[in-house]
Backbone as a printed PyTorch tensor [residue, N CA C, xyz], in Angstrom:
tensor([[[ 16.8510, -10.2520,   9.6370],
         [ 15.7280, -10.3750,   8.7490],
         [ 15.5190,  -9.0550,   7.9960]],

        [[ 15.2940,  -9.1580,   6.6940],
         [ 15.0790,  -7.9610,   5.8890],
         [ 13.7150,  -7.3450,   6.1760]],

        [[ 13.6950,  -6.0200,   6.2090],
         [ 12.4380,  -5.3040,   6.4190],
         [ 11.9590,  -4.7720,   5.0770]],

        [[ 10.6510,  -4.7120,   4.9160],
         [ 10.0780,  -4.1860,   3.6780],
         [  9.5830,  -2.7630,   3.9030]],

        [[  9.8360,  -1.9370,   2.9060],
         [  9.3940,  -0.5460,   2.9500],
         [  8.6700,  -0.2270,   1.6550]],

        [[  7.5100,   0.3740,   1.7770],
         [  6.7390,   0.8200,   0.6210],
         [  6.6480,   2.3340,   0.6520]],

        [[  6.8200,   2.9310,  -0.5180],
         [  6.6480,   4.3770,  -0.6650],
         [  5.5510,   4.5870,  -1.6930]],

        [[  4.4660,   5.2270,  -1.2790],
         [  3.3380,   5.4520,  -2.1740],
         [  3.4070,   6.8440,  -2.7870]],

        [[  3.1380,   6.9140,  -4.0730],
         [  2.9530,   8.1970,  -4.7420],
         [  1.5100,   8.6080,  -4.4580]],

        [[  1.2920,   9.1730,  -3.2990],
         [ -0.0560,   9.4450,  -2.8090],
         [ -0.8040,  10.4150,  -3.7130]],

        [[ -0.1460,  11.4700,  -4.1340],
         [ -0.7990,  12.4450,  -5.0060],
         [ -1.2400,  11.7870,  -6.3080]],

        [[ -0.3720,  10.9970,  -6.8970],
         [ -0.6920,  10.3080,  -8.1480],
         [ -1.8210,   9.3050,  -7.9760]],

        [[ -1.8070,   8.5780,  -6.8610],
         [ -2.8490,   7.5890,  -6.6110],
         [ -4.2050,   8.2660,  -6.3820]],

        [[ -4.2240,   9.3540,  -5.6230],
         [ -5.4730,  10.0870,  -5.3940],
         [ -6.0280,  10.6460,  -6.7000]],

        [[ -5.1430,  11.1700,  -7.5470],
         [ -5.5660,  11.7020,  -8.8460],
         [ -6.1910,  10.5920,  -9.6980]],

        [[ -5.5300,   9.4580,  -9.7400],
         [ -6.0310,   8.3230, -10.5170],
         [ -7.3780,   7.8510,  -9.9810]],

        [[ -7.4990,   7.7290,  -8.6770],
         [ -8.7420,   7.2650,  -8.0780],
         [ -9.8790,   8.2650,  -8.2720]],

        [[ -9.5660,   9.5500,  -8.2070],
         [-10.5890,  10.5750,  -8.3980],
         [-11.2470,  10.4310,  -9.7620]],

        [[-10.4330,  10.1180, -10.7700],
         [-10.9540,  10.0120, -12.1320],
         [-11.4480,   8.6060, -12.4840]],

        [[-11.0500,   7.5970, -11.7240],
         [-11.4030,   6.2160, -12.0640],
         [-12.7010,   5.7520, -11.4020]],

        [[-12.9890,   6.2750, -10.2250],
         [-14.1630,   5.8100,  -9.4910],
         [-15.3920,   6.6470,  -9.8370]],

        [[-16.5610,   6.0410,  -9.7160],
         [-17.7790,   6.8260,  -9.9320],
         [-17.9130,   7.8880,  -8.8420]],

        [[-18.5970,   8.9710,  -9.1410],
         [-18.7290,  10.0460,  -8.1410],
         [-19.3760,   9.5420,  -6.8500]],

        [[-18.7620,   9.8710,  -5.7270],
         [-19.3030,   9.5670,  -4.4060],
         [-19.2580,  10.8570,  -3.6190]],

        [[-20.2850,  11.1320,  -2.8480],
         [-20.2680,  12.3670,  -2.0630],
         [-20.7310,  12.0970,  -0.6350]],

        [[-20.2770,  12.9610,   0.2460],
         [-20.6780,  12.8950,   1.6510],
         [-22.0690,  13.5060,   1.7920]],

        [[-22.6900,  13.3940,   2.9570],
         [-23.9860,  14.0380,   3.1600],
         [-23.9450,  15.5560,   2.9440]],

        [[-22.7620,  16.1590,   3.0940],
         [-22.6090,  17.6020,   2.8640],
         [-22.3940,  17.9250,   1.3870]],

        [[-22.2780,  16.8880,   0.5350],
         [-22.0690,  17.1040,  -0.8850],
         [-20.6130,  17.1460,  -1.3090]],

        [[-19.6930,  16.8860,  -0.3950],
         [-18.2620,  16.8920,  -0.7080],
         [-17.8950,  15.5910,  -1.4310]],

        [[-17.0560,  15.6990,  -2.4500],
         [-16.6170,  14.5060,  -3.1760],
         [-15.6480,  13.7060,  -2.3070]],

        [[-15.9510,  12.4380,  -2.1050],
         [-15.1420,  11.5950,  -1.2130],
         [-14.6670,  10.3020,  -1.8760]],

        [[-14.9270,  10.1240,  -3.1630],
         [-14.5730,   8.8820,  -3.8410],
         [-13.0890,   8.5760,  -3.8060]],

        [[-12.2550,   9.5950,  -4.0290],
         [-10.8090,   9.3690,  -4.0350],
         [-10.3090,   8.9960,  -2.6460]],

        [[-10.8590,   9.6230,  -1.6150],
         [-10.4540,   9.3040,  -0.2410],
         [-10.8670,   7.8760,   0.1070]],

        [[-12.0750,   7.4980,  -0.2840],
         [-12.5550,   6.1280,  -0.0580],
         [-11.6430,   5.1280,  -0.7780]],

        [[-11.3650,   5.3680,  -2.0480],
         [-10.5210,   4.4620,  -2.8200],
         [ -9.1140,   4.3670,  -2.2700]],

        [[ -8.5480,   5.5060,  -1.8580],
         [ -7.1980,   5.5210,  -1.3000],
         [ -7.1510,   4.7140,  -0.0060]],

        [[ -8.1370,   4.9340,   0.8720],
         [ -8.1710,   4.2120,   2.1420],
         [ -8.3220,   2.7150,   1.9140]],

        [[ -9.1800,   2.3440,   0.9890],
         [ -9.3760,   0.9270,   0.6630],
         [ -8.0840,   0.3080,   0.1290]],

        [[ -7.4130,   1.0090,  -0.8020],
         [ -6.1470,   0.5090,  -1.3530],
         [ -5.0630,   0.4270,  -0.2860]],

        [[ -4.9940,   1.4380,   0.5820],
         [ -3.9760,   1.4710,   1.6260],
         [ -4.1430,   0.2980,   2.5890]],

        [[ -5.3660,   0.0830,   3.0660],
         [ -5.5960,  -1.0410,   3.9720],
         [ -5.4010,  -2.3790,   3.2690]],

        [[ -5.7430,  -2.4550,   1.9930],
         [ -5.5040,  -3.6780,   1.2340],
         [ -4.0220,  -3.9840,   1.1020]],

        [[ -3.2250,  -2.9470,   0.8420],
         [ -1.7670,  -3.1240,   0.7430],
         [ -1.1900,  -3.5990,   2.0700]],

        [[ -1.6230,  -2.9670,   3.1560],
         [ -1.1140,  -3.3470,   4.4820],
         [ -1.5090,  -4.7830,   4.8190]],

        [[ -2.7490,  -5.1330,   4.5400],
         [ -3.2280,  -6.4800,   4.8570],
         [ -2.5270,  -7.5460,   4.0110]],

        [[ -2.3230,  -7.2530,   2.7320],
         [ -1.7500,  -8.2590,   1.8320],
         [ -0.2400,  -8.4200,   2.0080]],

        [[  0.4930,  -7.2920,   2.0820],
         [  1.9610,  -7.3580,   2.0800],
         [  2.5940,  -7.1850,   3.4540]],

        [[  1.8650,  -6.6580,   4.4170],
         [  2.3550,  -6.4590,   5.7790],
         [  3.7370,  -5.7830,   5.8150]],

        [[  3.8330,  -4.5830,   5.2260],
         [  5.1410,  -3.9150,   5.2070],
         [  5.5700,  -3.4820,   6.6050]],

        [[  6.8890,  -3.4440,   6.8080],
         [  7.4230,  -2.9510,   8.0750],
         [  7.3450,  -1.4280,   8.1390]],

        [[  7.5070,  -0.7900,   6.9900],
         [  7.4530,   0.6630,   6.9050],
         [  6.6010,   1.0570,   5.7090]],

        [[  5.8620,   2.1440,   5.8570],
         [  5.0190,   2.6360,   4.7790],
         [  5.0490,   4.1540,   4.7970]],

        [[  5.4340,   4.7390,   3.6760],
         [  5.4980,   6.1930,   3.5540],
         [  4.5220,   6.6360,   2.4750]],

        [[  3.7800,   7.6760,   2.7560],
         [  2.8560,   8.2610,   1.7830],
         [  3.4430,   9.6060,   1.3640]],

        [[  3.9600,   9.6720,   0.1440],
         [  4.6260,  10.8790,  -0.3540],
         [  3.6380,  11.7310,  -1.1440]],

        [[  3.7500,  13.0410,  -0.9750],
         [  2.9400,  14.0080,  -1.7170],
         [  3.8560,  14.9170,  -2.5210]],

        [[  3.3560,  15.3950,  -3.6520],
         [  4.1080,  16.3490,  -4.4570],
         [  4.1350,  17.7020,  -3.7610]],

        [[  5.2390,  18.4020,  -3.9190],
         [  5.3370,  19.7610,  -3.3950],
         [  4.7340,  20.7400,  -4.3940]],

        [[  4.2880,  21.8800,  -3.9290],
         [  3.6990,  22.8530,  -4.8590],
         [  4.7300,  23.5830,  -5.7090]],

        [[  5.9810,  23.2550,  -5.5700],
         [  7.0180,  23.9100,  -6.3830],
         [  7.5630,  22.9260,  -7.4130]],

        [[  8.6900,  23.2330,  -8.0050],
         [  9.2830,  22.4080,  -9.0650],
         [  9.4010,  20.9490,  -8.6380]],

        [[  9.1960,  20.0610,  -9.5980],
         [  9.3350,  18.6460,  -9.2950],
         [ 10.7140,  18.1380,  -9.7030]],

        [[ 10.9990,  16.9140,  -9.3600],
         [ 12.3270,  16.3420,  -9.5870],
         [ 12.7420,  16.3280, -11.0570]],

        [[ 11.8940,  15.9000, -12.0110],
         [ 12.3310,  15.9370, -13.4110],
         [ 12.7180,  17.3410, -13.8700]],

        [[ 11.9900,  18.3540, -13.4070],
         [ 12.3480,  19.7260, -13.7680],
         [ 13.6930,  20.1060, -13.1640]],

        [[ 13.9220,  19.7010, -11.9280],
         [ 15.1920,  20.0110, -11.2770],
         [ 16.3570,  19.3040, -11.9670]],

        [[ 16.1480,  18.0690, -12.3930],
         [ 17.2140,  17.3110, -13.0330],
         [ 17.5300,  17.7980, -14.4440]],

        [[ 16.5780,  18.4510, -15.1020],
         [ 16.8080,  18.9260, -16.4550],
         [ 17.5970,  20.2290, -16.5030]],

        [[ 17.7420,  20.9040, -15.3660],
         [ 18.4980,  22.1560, -15.3260],
         [ 19.9710,  21.8750, -15.0510]],

        [[ 20.8550,  22.6900, -15.6600],
         [ 22.2770,  22.4980, -15.3670],
         [ 22.5680,  22.7790, -13.8910]],

        [[ 23.4440,  21.9800, -13.3240],
         [ 23.8110,  22.1840, -11.9200],
         [ 24.8990,  23.2370, -11.8230]],

        [[ 24.7740,  24.1100, -10.8530],
         [ 25.7810,  25.1500, -10.6070],
         [ 26.6740,  24.6600,  -9.4980]],

        [[ 27.9880,  24.7180,  -9.7610],
         [ 28.9390,  24.2770,  -8.7340],
         [ 29.7830,  25.4190,  -8.2780]]])
């Protein structure tokens, strides 16, 4: 039987949710809207599609893949 695997662009999704949802804050005043939206989307994905594997990928603080691919490779 084939297994399903989902890979989430977590950084991109959090960024989108931060700007798409109305401001929400914790009792301490911390912004929590993106975390709420991400958790809701994550549980919705799991409930709807029931993936066998789920990976949440984050961007690294250094060069990204398009930048790496645009440079000539040294052999």
